[in-house]
C-alpha positions in Angstrom: 89.2 88.7 152.4 90.4 85.8 150.2 86.9 85.6 148.7 87.1 89.3 147.8 90.5 88.8 146.2 89.3 85.8 144.2 86.3 87.9 142.9 88.6 90.7 141.9 91.0 88.3 140.1 88.0 86.7 138.3 86.7 90.1 137.3 90.1 91.0 136.0 90.2 88.0 133.7 86.6 88.6 132.6 87.5 92.2 131.7 90.6 91.2 129.8 88.7 88.7 127.7 85.8 91.1 127.2 88.1 93.8 125.8 89.7 91.2 123.5 86.4 89.9 122.1 84.2 93.1 122.0 83.6 94.5 118.6 82.3 97.9 119.7 85.2 100.2 120.3 83.5 102.4 122.8 82.4 99.4 124.9 86.0 98.2 124.8 87.3 101.4 126.2 84.7 101.4 129.0 85.7 97.8 129.9 89.4 98.8 129.8 88.6 101.5 132.3 87.0 99.0 134.6 90.0 96.7 134.2 92.3 99.6 135.4 90.0 100.3 138.3 90.1 96.7 139.4 93.9 96.7 139.1 93.9 99.8 141.3 92.0 98.0 144.0 94.3 95.0 143.7 97.3 97.2 144.2 95.7 98.7 147.3 95.1 95.2 148.7 98.8 94.4 148.0 99.7 97.5 150.1 101.2 99.5 147.2 99.4 102.8 147.2 101.9 104.5 144.9 101.1 101.9 142.1 97.4 102.1 142.8 97.4 105.9 142.4 99.5 105.6 139.2 97.1 102.9 137.8 94.1 105.0 138.5 95.6 108.2 137.0 97.2 106.7 134.0 95.2 103.5 133.3 91.6 104.7 133.9 92.3 108.4 133.5 94.7 109.6 130.9 94.7 106.5 128.7 90.9 106.3 128.5 90.7 110.0 127.7 93.2 109.5 124.9 91.2 106.6 123.5 88.0 108.6 123.6 89.7 111.5 121.8 91.1 109.1 119.2 87.7 107.6 118.6 86.2 111.1 118.2 89.1 112.2 115.9 88.8 109.2 113.5 85.0 109.5 113.8 84.7 105.8 114.7 81.8 106.4 117.1 79.8 108.4 114.5 80.4 105.9 111.8 79.0 103.1 114.0 76.0 105.1 114.8 75.4 105.9 111.1 75.7 102.3 110.1 73.1 101.3 112.8 70.7 104.0 111.4 71.2 102.7 107.9 70.4 99.2 108.9 67.3 100.1 111.0 
């Protein structure tokens, strides 16, 4: 069990650093979702199911949807796709 907890904590650190250094906004959101899901599992291991459910609902659910909608609203995803087509 300690090995599993260590892997989760290492994955949490990797996700946090990846979000900080990723330039693609869509990729950052997906990594942020995985960060929230890992936190949800950690809360379950710590025997706090109320926080786990909240983390899953708010962290991976609502916040990610709001981020996706914001990207669509500011057309950041489309702009990145257009710039890739212009270069290629």
